[in-house]
C-alpha positions, 0 to 999 in steps of 0.5 A, spaced: 503 509 487 505 513 493 501 516 498 502 523 494 500 520 488 493 523 488 490 517 483 487 511 486 484 507 480 480 501 480 482 495 476 480 487 476 485 484 479 484 476 479 477 477 476 475 481 482 474 489 482 479 492 486 482 499 488 489 499 486 493 502 491 500 501 488 503 499 481 510 497 479 512 494 486 517 489 489 515 483 492 518 485 499 513 492 498 507 487 496 508 483 502 509 489 507 502 492 504 499 485 504 500 484 511 499 491 514 492 491 510 490 484 511 491 485 519 487 491 518 481 487 515 482 489 508 482 483 503 488 484 498 489 482 491 495 482 488 497 481 480 504 480 477 505 485 472 506 483 465 514 484 463 516 488 456 522 484 456 524 478 460 530 482 463 525 487 466 524 486 474 518 482 476 513 487 479 506 487 482 500 491 482 496 491 489 489 492 490 484 492 495 477 489 494 474 495 498 473 500 492 471 506 497 478 505 501 482 511 500 490 510 503 491 517 504 485 518 508 487 511 512 494 513 513 493 521 515 487 519 519 491 514 523 485 509 521 491 503 520 494 500 526 500 495 526 500 488 529 503 491 536 497 496 536 501 503 534 498 508 529 501 507 522 504 514 520 506 516 513 513 514 514 511 507 516 506 506 510 512 508 505 517 504 509 521 510 510 522 509 517 519 504 523 517 510 527 510 510 527 509 517 531 504 521 527 509 527 527 510 526 519 513 533 518 519 531 523 521 526 518 528 528 514 528 526 507 
């Protein structure tokens, strides 16, 4: 689930009620979000998704225990910070760019 998905469901992850941020994410994306969110004071829960067949890639569900957390608001209101104190931009959150300038409309896709 990306920032533009509009849906942020709740689910028990590791027997803890969580706000689901993204499903079907890679190990690298999971580690990025876990580091970012925990640095910003959120408790992160991660669960490996069940694979239909053995050859399917391993993917994860990532959520936070604060069920009131809204990643869209957190990013667009610049409530999240990087470890070096910069504001997290949409492009940074989505791992499109390391640029944290808030001018998301300048991003070429």
